[in-house]
ChimeraX commands (.cxc) that place a marker at each C-alpha (Angstrom):
marker #1 position -0.14,-0.34,-0.03 radius 0.5
marker #1 position 1.65,3.10,-0.91 radius 0.5
marker #1 position 1.08,6.68,-0.14 radius 0.5
marker #1 position -1.56,8.62,-2.08 radius 0.5
marker #1 position -4.31,11.17,-2.20 radius 0.5
marker #1 position -6.62,8.78,-0.46 radius 0.5
marker #1 position -4.51,7.13,2.13 radius 0.5
marker #1 position -1.63,7.48,4.29 radius 0.5
marker #1 position 0.25,4.34,6.02 radius 0.5
marker #1 position 1.74,5.89,8.99 radius 0.5
marker #1 position 3.84,3.80,11.17 radius 0.5
marker #1 position 1.78,3.56,14.22 radius 0.5
marker #1 position -1.08,0.71,14.29 radius 0.5
marker #1 position -2.86,1.67,17.14 radius 0.5
marker #1 position -5.33,4.41,15.52 radius 0.5
marker #1 position -6.48,4.94,12.38 radius 0.5
marker #1 position -8.86,7.73,10.77 radius 0.5
marker #1 position -11.22,7.23,8.16 radius 0.5
marker #1 position -12.66,10.57,5.86 radius 0.5
marker #1 position -15.15,10.62,3.31 radius 0.5
marker #1 position -13.32,11.46,0.11 radius 0.5
marker #1 position -10.19,12.80,-1.14 radius 0.5
marker #1 position -10.70,16.46,-2.83 radius 0.5
marker #1 position -8.62,18.63,-4.47 radius 0.5
marker #1 position -6.17,19.34,-2.14 radius 0.5
marker #1 position -5.46,16.41,-1.43 radius 0.5
marker #1 position -4.86,15.57,-5.23 radius 0.5
marker #1 position -3.00,18.50,-5.54 radius 0.5
marker #1 position -0.75,17.21,-2.55 radius 0.5
marker #1 position -0.72,13.78,-2.91 radius 0.5
marker #1 position -1.55,13.02,1.00 radius 0.5
marker #1 position -4.88,12.81,2.55 radius 0.5
marker #1 position -6.83,15.54,4.83 radius 0.5
marker #1 position -4.50,18.28,3.27 radius 0.5
marker #1 position -6.76,21.45,3.41 radius 0.5
marker #1 position -8.95,22.79,6.33 radius 0.5
marker #1 position -9.97,19.27,7.27 radius 0.5
marker #1 position -6.63,18.27,8.38 radius 0.5
marker #1 position -6.01,21.70,9.75 radius 0.5
marker #1 position -9.07,20.88,11.67 radius 0.5
marker #1 position -7.66,17.27,12.60 radius 0.5
marker #1 position -4.11,18.92,13.56 radius 0.5
marker #1 position -6.28,20.73,16.17 radius 0.5
marker #1 position -8.64,17.86,17.48 radius 0.5
marker #1 position -5.36,15.43,18.15 radius 0.5
marker #1 position -4.07,18.67,20.40 radius 0.5
marker #1 position -7.22,18.29,22.38 radius 0.5
marker #1 position -7.08,14.54,22.73 radius 0.5
marker #1 position -3.97,14.66,23.70 radius 0.5
marker #1 position -2.74,11.73,21.28 radius 0.5
marker #1 position 1.02,11.87,20.79 radius 0.5
marker #1 position 2.83,12.34,18.99 radius 0.5
marker #1 position 0.82,15.33,17.40 radius 0.5
marker #1 position 1.81,14.78,13.64 radius 0.5
marker #1 position -1.29,13.43,12.11 radius 0.5
marker #1 position 1.02,11.50,9.15 radius 0.5
marker #1 position 2.27,9.15,11.74 radius 0.5
marker #1 position -1.35,7.23,11.61 radius 0.5
marker #1 position -3.25,5.44,9.26 radius 0.5
marker #1 position -5.36,7.87,7.50 radius 0.5
marker #1 position -7.87,6.81,4.75 radius 0.5
marker #1 position -11.17,7.80,3.02 radius 0.5
marker #1 position -14.01,5.55,2.56 radius 0.5
marker #1 position -14.00,6.48,-1.07 radius 0.5
marker #1 position -10.82,6.28,-2.86 radius 0.5
marker #1 position -11.54,8.30,-5.76 radius 0.5
marker #1 position -10.88,12.30,-5.64 radius 0.5
marker #1 position -13.76,14.19,-6.02 radius 0.5
marker #1 position -14.05,18.05,-6.10 radius 0.5
marker #1 position -17.05,20.13,-7.71 radius 0.5
marker #1 position -14.81,22.16,-10.20 radius 0.5
marker #1 position -13.81,18.99,-11.80 radius 0.5
marker #1 position -15.90,16.11,-10.87 radius 0.5
marker #1 position -19.58,18.21,-10.10 radius 0.5
marker #1 position -19.73,16.55,-6.69 radius 0.5
marker #1 position -17.43,16.36,-3.68 radius 0.5
marker #1 position -19.26,13.32,-1.92 radius 0.5
marker #1 position -19.27,9.28,-3.19 radius 0.5
marker #1 position -22.82,7.94,-3.22 radius 0.5
marker #1 position -23.47,5.54,-0.10 radius 0.5
marker #1 position -23.72,2.92,-2.90 radius 0.5
marker #1 position -20.20,3.63,-4.20 radius 0.5
marker #1 position -18.24,3.37,-0.82 radius 0.5
marker #1 position -20.36,0.13,0.40 radius 0.5
marker #1 position -19.38,-1.33,-3.03 radius 0.5
marker #1 position -17.39,-5.08,-2.46 radius 0.5
marker #1 position -14.49,-4.15,-4.07 radius 0.5
marker #1 position -14.14,-0.45,-1.83 radius 0.5
marker #1 position -14.88,-2.68,1.28 radius 0.5
marker #1 position -12.40,-5.00,0.43 radius 0.5
marker #1 position -9.70,-2.24,-0.28 radius 0.5
marker #1 position -10.77,-0.54,3.10 radius 0.5
marker #1 position -10.07,-3.85,5.05 radius 0.5
marker #1 position -6.76,-4.58,3.69 radius 0.5
marker #1 position -6.09,-0.90,4.60 radius 0.5
marker #1 position -7.04,-1.11,7.91 radius 0.5
marker #1 position -6.87,-4.79,8.98 radius 0.5
marker #1 position -3.56,-4.03,11.14 radius 0.5
marker #1 position -4.89,-1.51,13.17 radius 0.5
marker #1 position -5.04,-2.63,16.87 radius 0.5
marker #1 position -6.84,-0.12,19.22 radius 0.5
marker #1 position -9.42,2.41,17.19 radius 0.5
marker #1 position -10.90,3.18,14.11 radius 0.5
marker #1 position -12.20,6.77,13.87 radius 0.5
marker #1 position -14.75,7.69,11.40 radius 0.5
marker #1 position -15.29,10.92,10.34 radius 0.5
marker #1 position -18.84,11.86,8.90 radius 0.5
marker #1 position -21.82,9.70,7.80 radius 0.5
marker #1 position -20.18,8.64,4.45 radius 0.5
marker #1 position -17.28,7.42,6.27 radius 0.5
marker #1 position -19.37,5.69,9.03 radius 0.5
marker #1 position -21.47,4.05,6.01 radius 0.5
marker #1 position -18.75,1.84,5.52 radius 0.5
marker #1 position -18.29,0.90,9.14 radius 0.5
marker #1 position -21.09,-1.56,8.87 radius 0.5
marker #1 position -19.59,-4.21,6.31 radius 0.5
marker #1 position -15.99,-3.77,8.15 radius 0.5
marker #1 position -16.61,-6.11,11.37 radius 0.5
marker #1 position -14.28,-8.60,10.58 radius 0.5
marker #1 position -11.79,-5.57,11.72 radius 0.5
marker #1 position -10.41,-5.98,15.74 radius 0.5
marker #1 position -10.21,-2.49,16.14 radius 0.5
marker #1 position -13.32,-0.70,18.23 radius 0.5
marker #1 position -14.92,1.75,15.92 radius 0.5
marker #1 position -15.38,5.51,16.90 radius 0.5
marker #1 position -18.00,7.91,14.78 radius 0.5
marker #1 position -17.46,11.32,14.79 radius 0.5
marker #1 position -18.69,14.16,12.78 radius 0.5
marker #1 position -16.74,15.00,9.56 radius 0.5
marker #1 position -14.16,17.61,10.53 radius 0.5
marker #1 position -14.95,19.66,7.48 radius 0.5
marker #1 position -15.86,23.27,8.70 radius 0.5
marker #1 position -19.62,22.88,6.78 radius 0.5
marker #1 position -19.99,20.20,9.35 radius 0.5
marker #1 position -18.57,21.43,12.56 radius 0.5
marker #1 position -20.22,24.61,12.15 radius 0.5
marker #1 position -23.27,23.37,12.75 radius 0.5
marker #1 position -22.27,22.91,16.39 radius 0.5
marker #1 position -23.83,25.68,18.05 radius 0.5
marker #1 position -22.90,25.33,21.70 radius 0.5
marker #1 position -19.16,24.74,23.18 radius 0.5
marker #1 position -18.84,21.81,25.84 radius 0.5
marker #1 position -19.96,24.20,28.83 radius 0.5
marker #1 position -23.09,24.63,27.23 radius 0.5
marker #1 position -22.07,28.04,26.00 radius 0.5
marker #1 position -24.03,29.15,22.90 radius 0.5
marker #1 position -21.47,29.72,20.00 radius 0.5
marker #1 position -22.33,33.23,18.34 radius 0.5
marker #1 position -21.76,33.53,14.67 radius 0.5
marker #1 position -18.19,34.19,13.04 radius 0.5
marker #1 position -16.66,34.66,16.57 radius 0.5
marker #1 position -12.85,33.89,16.64 radius 0.5
marker #1 position -12.11,30.48,18.63 radius 0.5
marker #1 position -15.38,28.67,17.60 radius 0.5
marker #1 position -13.55,26.21,15.92 radius 0.5
marker #1 position -11.46,25.28,18.30 radius 0.5
marker #1 position -14.63,25.27,20.64 radius 0.5
marker #1 position -16.14,23.17,18.83 radius 0.5
marker #1 position -13.05,20.58,18.18 radius 0.5
marker #1 position -12.69,20.52,22.15 radius 0.5
marker #1 position -16.25,19.46,22.16 radius 0.5
marker #1 position -15.94,16.41,19.53 radius 0.5
marker #1 position -12.61,15.66,21.10 radius 0.5
marker #1 position -14.50,15.09,24.22 radius 0.5
marker #1 position -17.08,12.94,22.49 radius 0.5
marker #1 position -14.57,10.68,21.40 radius 0.5
marker #1 position -12.72,10.14,24.13 radius 0.5
marker #1 position -16.02,9.17,25.86 radius 0.5
marker #1 position -16.64,6.31,23.36 radius 0.5
marker #1 position -13.07,4.94,23.90 radius 0.5
marker #1 position -13.66,4.71,27.40 radius 0.5
marker #1 position -17.05,3.09,26.66 radius 0.5
marker link #1:1,2 radius 0.2
marker link #1:2,3 radius 0.2
marker link #1:3,4 radius 0.2
marker link #1:4,5 radius 0.2
marker link #1:5,6 radius 0.2
marker link #1:6,7 radius 0.2
marker link #1:7,8 radius 0.2
marker link #1:8,9 radius 0.2
marker link #1:9,10 radius 0.2
marker link #1:10,11 radius 0.2
marker link #1:11,12 radius 0.2
marker link #1:12,13 radius 0.2
marker link #1:13,14 radius 0.2
marker link #1:14,15 radius 0.2
marker link #1:15,16 radius 0.2
marker link #1:16,17 radius 0.2
marker link #1:17,18 radius 0.2
marker link #1:18,19 radius 0.2
marker link #1:19,20 radius 0.2
marker link #1:20,21 radius 0.2
marker link #1:21,22 radius 0.2
marker link #1:22,23 radius 0.2
marker link #1:23,24 radius 0.2
marker link #1:24,25 radius 0.2
marker link #1:25,26 radius 0.2
marker link #1:26,27 radius 0.2
marker link #1:27,28 radius 0.2
marker link #1:28,29 radius 0.2
marker link #1:29,30 radius 0.2
marker link #1:30,31 radius 0.2
marker link #1:31,32 radius 0.2
marker link #1:32,33 radius 0.2
marker link #1:33,34 radius 0.2
marker link #1:34,35 radius 0.2
marker link #1:35,36 radius 0.2
marker link #1:36,37 radius 0.2
marker link #1:37,38 radius 0.2
marker link #1:38,39 radius 0.2
marker link #1:39,40 radius 0.2
marker link #1:40,41 radius 0.2
marker link #1:41,42 radius 0.2
marker link #1:42,43 radius 0.2
marker link #1:43,44 radius 0.2
marker link #1:44,45 radius 0.2
marker link #1:45,46 radius 0.2
marker link #1:46,47 radius 0.2
marker link #1:47,48 radius 0.2
marker link #1:48,49 radius 0.2
marker link #1:49,50 radius 0.2
marker link #1:50,51 radius 0.2
marker link #1:51,52 radius 0.2
marker link #1:52,53 radius 0.2
marker link #1:53,54 radius 0.2
marker link #1:54,55 radius 0.2
marker link #1:55,56 radius 0.2
marker link #1:56,57 radius 0.2
marker link #1:57,58 radius 0.2
marker link #1:58,59 radius 0.2
marker link #1:59,60 radius 0.2
marker link #1:60,61 radius 0.2
marker link #1:61,62 radius 0.2
marker link #1:62,63 radius 0.2
marker link #1:63,64 radius 0.2
marker link #1:64,65 radius 0.2
marker link #1:65,66 radius 0.2
marker link #1:66,67 radius 0.2
marker link #1:67,68 radius 0.2
marker link #1:68,69 radius 0.2
marker link #1:69,70 radius 0.2
marker link #1:70,71 radius 0.2
marker link #1:71,72 radius 0.2
marker link #1:72,73 radius 0.2
marker link #1:73,74 radius 0.2
marker link #1:74,75 radius 0.2
marker link #1:75,76 radius 0.2
marker link #1:76,77 radius 0.2
marker link #1:77,78 radius 0.2
marker link #1:78,79 radius 0.2
marker link #1:79,80 radius 0.2
marker link #1:80,81 radius 0.2
marker link #1:81,82 radius 0.2
marker link #1:82,83 radius 0.2
marker link #1:83,84 radius 0.2
marker link #1:84,85 radius 0.2
marker link #1:85,86 radius 0.2
marker link #1:86,87 radius 0.2
marker link #1:87,88 radius 0.2
marker link #1:88,89 radius 0.2
marker link #1:89,90 radius 0.2
marker link #1:90,91 radius 0.2
marker link #1:91,92 radius 0.2
marker link #1:92,93 radius 0.2
marker link #1:93,94 radius 0.2
marker link #1:94,95 radius 0.2
marker link #1:95,96 radius 0.2
marker link #1:96,97 radius 0.2
marker link #1:97,98 radius 0.2
marker link #1:98,99 radius 0.2
marker link #1:99,100 radius 0.2
marker link #1:100,101 radius 0.2
marker link #1:101,102 radius 0.2
marker link #1:102,103 radius 0.2
marker link #1:103,104 radius 0.2
marker link #1:104,105 radius 0.2
marker link #1:105,106 radius 0.2
marker link #1:106,107 radius 0.2
marker link #1:107,108 radius 0.2
marker link #1:108,109 radius 0.2
marker link #1:109,110 radius 0.2
marker link #1:110,111 radius 0.2
marker link #1:111,112 radius 0.2
marker link #1:112,113 radius 0.2
marker link #1:113,114 radius 0.2
marker link #1:114,115 radius 0.2
marker link #1:115,116 radius 0.2
marker link #1:116,117 radius 0.2
marker link #1:117,118 radius 0.2
marker link #1:118,119 radius 0.2
marker link #1:119,120 radius 0.2
marker link #1:120,121 radius 0.2
marker link #1:121,122 radius 0.2
marker link #1:122,123 radius 0.2
marker link #1:123,124 radius 0.2
marker link #1:124,125 radius 0.2
marker link #1:125,126 radius 0.2
marker link #1:126,127 radius 0.2
marker link #1:127,128 radius 0.2
marker link #1:128,129 radius 0.2
marker link #1:129,130 radius 0.2
marker link #1:130,131 radius 0.2
marker link #1:131,132 radius 0.2
marker link #1:132,133 radius 0.2
marker link #1:133,134 radius 0.2
marker link #1:134,135 radius 0.2
marker link #1:135,136 radius 0.2
marker link #1:136,137 radius 0.2
marker link #1:137,138 radius 0.2
marker link #1:138,139 radius 0.2
marker link #1:139,140 radius 0.2
marker link #1:140,141 radius 0.2
marker link #1:141,142 radius 0.2
marker link #1:142,143 radius 0.2
marker link #1:143,144 radius 0.2
marker link #1:144,145 radius 0.2
marker link #1:145,146 radius 0.2
marker link #1:146,147 radius 0.2
marker link #1:147,148 radius 0.2
marker link #1:148,149 radius 0.2
marker link #1:149,150 radius 0.2
marker link #1:150,151 radius 0.2
marker link #1:151,152 radius 0.2
marker link #1:152,153 radius 0.2
marker link #1:153,154 radius 0.2
marker link #1:154,155 radius 0.2
marker link #1:155,156 radius 0.2
marker link #1:156,157 radius 0.2
marker link #1:157,158 radius 0.2
marker link #1:158,159 radius 0.2
marker link #1:159,160 radius 0.2
marker link #1:160,161 radius 0.2
marker link #1:161,162 radius 0.2
marker link #1:162,163 radius 0.2
marker link #1:163,164 radius 0.2
marker link #1:164,165 radius 0.2
marker link #1:165,166 radius 0.2
marker link #1:166,167 radius 0.2
marker link #1:167,168 radius 0.2
marker link #1:168,169 radius 0.2
marker link #1:169,170 radius 0.2
marker link #1:170,171 radius 0.2
marker link #1:171,172 radius 0.2
view
C-alpha cells in the first residue's frame, strides 16, 4: 500500500482515521486530509492529547478512494452505494486490518462503510466530519455556551467538544 491522495500508511497501528473522499487539496498534495479538514484534525489531536501530534504518523484513509471535487467532478461526495461496493470494502479492510485499538470514522459517508468492516479487530469510534460545513453546525461549546456566528475561537471550541465525544466513546 503506497501513500496517495486517499491513503497514508503512517508508522503506527494503534489508531486509524477514516474520512469521506479525497478532494482537490489532497489531489494537489498527494496526501489525505491536506486542507482545512487536515488543520482541524491537527487541532483535534491536540485536544485528544494523542501523541505524537503529527497526523501522518497514523493510518489515514477515506471511505472512497477516488478524488472528487466540485470544479472537476461536479460533486464532492461519493454515493453510499459506491462506498459500500464490495471492491471498495475489500480495499478498506486491507488498509485497516492491522489497526489494533481504534478506527475513528469522520462523517456519515465514512460511517456508512463501517457496517461492512466487522471483521476488523479495532473498536469503531464515530464523529462528525471535520470539515467546516459540518462542525459549524455545532452551536454550543462543551460548557453549553452558545457559539455566536463568526466569533474567533469557535472552531477550536467545537473541536474540543468533538474531542470529548471521541474520548467518551474510547472509554465505553
